[in-house]
N, C-alpha and C positions, 0 to 999 in steps of 0.2 A: 190545591191540595199538594202538600209536600210529603214525599215518600222516601224513606231511607231504609234500605234492607241490607246494605253491605256492612254488616256488623251488628245485626239485630234489627227487628222490625220497629219502626217508628213512623206513624202516620198522623199528620196534622191537617186540619181543615181550618183555614183562616187563623193559623197559629195556635189552635186549640187541639190538644191531643185527642185522638179518637181510637187509639189502639186498646182493645179490650184486654182485661187481665185473665179472663177465663180461657182455657185452652182451646176449646172447639171454635168459638167465634173468632178467636185470634188466628186460628189456622185457616178459617174461611176468608178472613180479610187478607191474609198473606197470599192466598191463591188468587184472589181478585186483583191484588196489586201486581202480582207477577204478570198478569195479562190485562193490565189497565187499558181501557178503551176497547177491549174485545169481549165478546160474549163467552162466559164460562158456563158450559152446560151443567145442568143439575147432575147428569150422570158422572161428570168429572168430579164435581164436589162430593158426590156419594162415594166414589172410589177413593178419593183422598181421605175422607173421614173414616171410612169403614173398608179398608183394603181386603179384609177377609170375608166380606159379605155384609150387605146393608141389613139392618133390622127392620121390622115392621115400623111404619111411621117415620122412616128416614126423611122423606120429603117434608113432613110436618116439622121435624126437628131442624132441618136446614132452613125452612121458612122462619122458624123462631130465631135462629142465629142471624138471619138477614134483618129481622125486625130489631134485634138488639143493636146491630151495627147502624141501622137507620136512626135509632134513638140517639146514639152517640153523635152521629153526623148532624142531626137536627139541633142538638144542644150546642154543638160547636158553631153551627151556622147562626144560631140565635145570639150567642155571645159575640161572635165576630161582627154581626150586624149592629149590635148595641155599641160596640167600640167604634164602628165606622159611622154610626148615625150622627154623631156630633159634627162630622165633616160634610154633611149633606146627603143627598139621595144616592143610594147604591142599588144596583140590580140584585133582586132577591133570588136565591136558589133554594130549592127544597131538597129534603133528604131523598125523596123519590126520584128526583132528577139527577142526583149524584150517584145513587145506587139503584140502577134501573132494572125493573123486572121486564123480561122479554120472553117470548115463547121458547120454552125449553131451557132457560138459564137466566143469568144475571150479568150486568155490565157495570163496572166502576168507571164513571166519567170524572176524571181528576181535574179537568179544566186547566187553568194556568197554575204553575207551581213548579216545584223541583222534584225530579225523580233521579236518584243517584245512579240507577242503572243506565238511564239515558245519558247522563253526564259522562259516565265511564265509557260507554260505547262511542260517544262522539270524540272524546279525547283519544281513545285507543285508535279509532279510525284515522284521526289526524296524524297520530304517530306512525301508523302503518304506511300512510301515504308518504310521509317524510322519509321513512326507511327506504321505500321503493324509489324515491327521488335521490337517494344518497345524501340527504341532509341529516347527518347523524346528530348534530347539536339540537335541532328542532325535534327530531324523533325522541331523543333522550328526555327533552322537556315535556312533550305532550304525553308520552308513555308514562313518565314519572307522575304527571298530574292524574292520569287514570288510576295508577296504583295507589296514590295517596288518598283516594276516595274510600279505600277499604279500611274500616275500623275493626274488622274481625271477620268471623265466618258469616256468610250470608244467611239470613233468617235465623240467626242465633236466638235461642229461647222459644222457638216455634216448633211444635210437634209436626214432623214432616211425614206425609204419606207419599204414595208413589209419584204423584205429579210434582209435588214440591221437591222431592229428592232428585227428580230429573232436572228440575230447574237449578237446584243447587249444584249438581254435577256440571251442568252447562256453564254456570258462572265460574266455578272453580277452574274448568278447562280454559275458559276465556282469560281468566286471570293468569294462568300459567303461560298462555300464548303471549300475552302482553309482557309478562315478566321475562320470558325468553328473549323477546325482541329488545326490551329495555337493557338487559345485560349485554346483549350483542352490540347495542349502540354504545354502551359504556366502554366495552373492550375496544371498539373501533375508535373511540376518542382517547384511548390510552389511559383510562381510569381504572386499570386492573388492581392497583394497590388499594384504592378507595373501596371497591366492592368486596375485597377479600375479608372485610370485617363481618359481613353478613352472609356471603355466598356459601361458606361451608355449612352453616346451620340450615340454610335452605336446601342444599343438596342432600343433607342428612334426612330432612323431612320428606323429600320426594326422592327416595333412594333409587328408584328405577327410572327416573326421568332422565333420558340420555342427553337432551340438549343442556340441561342444567349441569349435569356431571361434566360434559364437554367444556362448558364455559368455565367451570371451576378449574379444570385441568389447564386450560389456556391461561387463566389468571395466575395460577401457581407457576406455570412454566415461564411466564414473562417476568416473574419475580425471582427466577433462578432456583425455585424450590422443586427440582426435578423429581426427587424421590417421593415427595408428597403428591405430585401430579400422578405419578405411576400408582401410588397407593389408592388414589381415587378410582382409577380404572380397575384395580384388583377388587376393591369393595363392590363396585358395580357388577363386575363379572360374577362374584360370589353370590350376590343377591339375586341376580337374574337366573343363575343356574338353580338356585334353591327354589325360587318362586315360579319360574316359567320353564326351566330346563333348557334355556336358550343362552347363546353367547351374545356379547355386545355386538352392535351393528358394525358393518364394514367401515363406516365413517369413524366410529370410535376406535376401531383397531388401527386405522391409518393414523389417527391422532396419537395413539400410544407409540406407534413407530416413530412419529415425528419427535415425541418427547425423548425417546431413546436415542434418536439421531442427534438431537441437540446436546444431550448429556455426554454422548461419546465425543462429539466435536469439541466441546469445551474442555472435556477432560484431556483430549489429545492435542490441545492448541499448542502446547510447548513443542510437540514433535512435528508440527506443520500439518494443517488440515486444509483440504481443498475447499475452495469457496466458489459459489455460483457467480455468474456475471452480474447478478443483482446485488452482490455484496453480502449475501447471507450464506450460511453454512449449507453445504450440499448434504452432509450427514451420511449415515450408513445406508439408508434405504432410498437415497436419491430424491428425497422430498426437499424442495427448496424451502428454507426457513428464513423468512425476511424479518427485519427488525420491526418491533412494535411501533405504532404511530406515536408521534409526540403527544405527551399528556396534555389534554385540554382542561383548563381550569373550570371548575363549576361556577356558574353564574349565580347572581343573587336571585334570579327567577327560578332556579332549579328547585322543585318541590321536594320535601322530605318524603321518601318512599317507604311505605309500609309493605312488608313482604306478604302480601296477600295477592281478569282477566278480562265486526261490520254489521250492519243491522238489517234483518229481514223480518217480514211478518211471520209470526208463529201462530200455530193453532194450539190451544190448551191441550196438554197431554202429549205433545210432540216436542222432542229436543230441538234446540236451535243450533245450526252448524257454526263452528268457529272458523276463524280465518284459515283458509287452505294453506298448507305448507309450513305453518309456523311450528308445528310440533316436530317436524323433521328438517327444519332449516339447517343449512350447512353452518359449520362453525369455523371461525378463523383459527389458524395455527401460527400466526405471526408471533414472534418473541422479541 
């Protein structure tokens, strides 16, 4: 079974689509795919379909949706077996063995096939390990592969109840964590000019996301656009004060001071500015500002990144933790 949810729900058995068009069974299938291989309790399905309270006959209605899904699976299995029949004997599966009834719930056994969430998590995990090892080129490649799997919003076109909304929030958080690390790898490779075509729009979409705002400030700073970098900080400060009543973090404030220091140093270069032993400007605030790394050329293997996030067992109805530390990872201030 092939499952794609990163940009809309698409489920195929043996290459045959089994995604229903009706809203309720589509929602049931979406929840089953979110926890493929695990038992999804009837109580979770009930809460998902009727968050304000289940009507009488809710279990009967759920059973009817399961029956509809099994009919679609059975048709797909029959068609795929007919196509494979000409090639010889194949092991037969039944709809009841794919969508299994168990005490208290149902389990979707996908067998072999593609699940884009699994692909995303494996690529992201490889990228995180490369970042930890200091291999920025490999990290950029694998994190870019993870981001390229996103075709749009997760479960787009599916009515989302409480459980699916938590899963969507988890995936969006994971995407942002991967994106944060990917941008950090790009900056480390000296590709600040290349990412400036997309980074401002991304920072505008996630206006309170400090790591993205910091990355944008660093990219602008390295391109000599000091005033724009400072404007990013002021926009963030305004939004945070309006929405949360808080100031930017100490890390962002230090980054702002570094931008001011670089601007002052370059403006006063004609009158003679102190430099640090490393060759960078010492600046007004005593922050050493080192040159940006040499720009690393993109390789043919580098995937096209769509701006759309490690793996542990989850229980339906509970959120999955994201990689620790990515949301508050430090940002480079090299220029």
